[in-house]
N, C-alpha and C positions, 0 to 999 in steps of 0.2 A: 665530151669533157676531156680536156687534155690530161694525160696520165704519164708519169715518168716512174717506172718501176711499180711500186704500190702506192705512190703518193699521187693524189688527185688535186687538180687545180681548177679554179673557177672558169666558166665558159665565157670569159670576157677578154678584151684585148690585153688587159693587164695580167690576167691569169695565164694566157697563152705565152706572154713575154716571160713571166716567172718560170713557166714550165720549160721554155727553151733554155733559159739561163741555167736552171737546175740540171737539165739534160747534158749541157756542155760541161758543167762542173763534175758530174758523176760519171760521164761517159755512157750513160744509158740512153735508150731510144725513147723518143717522144711519140706517144700514141694518141691520136685523136679519135676517140670513140664516136662512131656514127650514131645516127638517130635510131632509137629502138622502136619507136612507134610507127605509125603509118597514118593513112587517111582516117579521120574520125567520121564515123557514119552518123547521120542524123537519125534521131529516134522517131519511130512511127508512133501512132496513138497507142497508149498503154505502156510505153517505155521499151518496146521490143525493137531490135534492129533487124533481125531476120528470123523467120520461123525455121526451126531445125526439123529435118526429116526424121521420122521415127522408124525407118527401116521396114515399112510395110505392116507393122503391127499396130493395132489400135488398142489403146488402153481403155479401161473402164468396162462398161457392160457389153461391148461388142467384140469379145475376144476371138470369136470364130470367124470374123470377117477380115478380109485383106483390103488394102488400099489399091 
């Protein structure tokens, strides 16, 4: 999203043009913020993406056993 100072503009060609014009008028820098996300993982059965490791501890009735 194009940003000039604290003012944000739409991520369209018109928004970028407005941001460039505003930056020239005010003398501020135009900053194009990059993507914040990444690759979206597909969900496995049950809606989980990845099983998290529990550090060797087993919860529940098997407290004395290690993985």
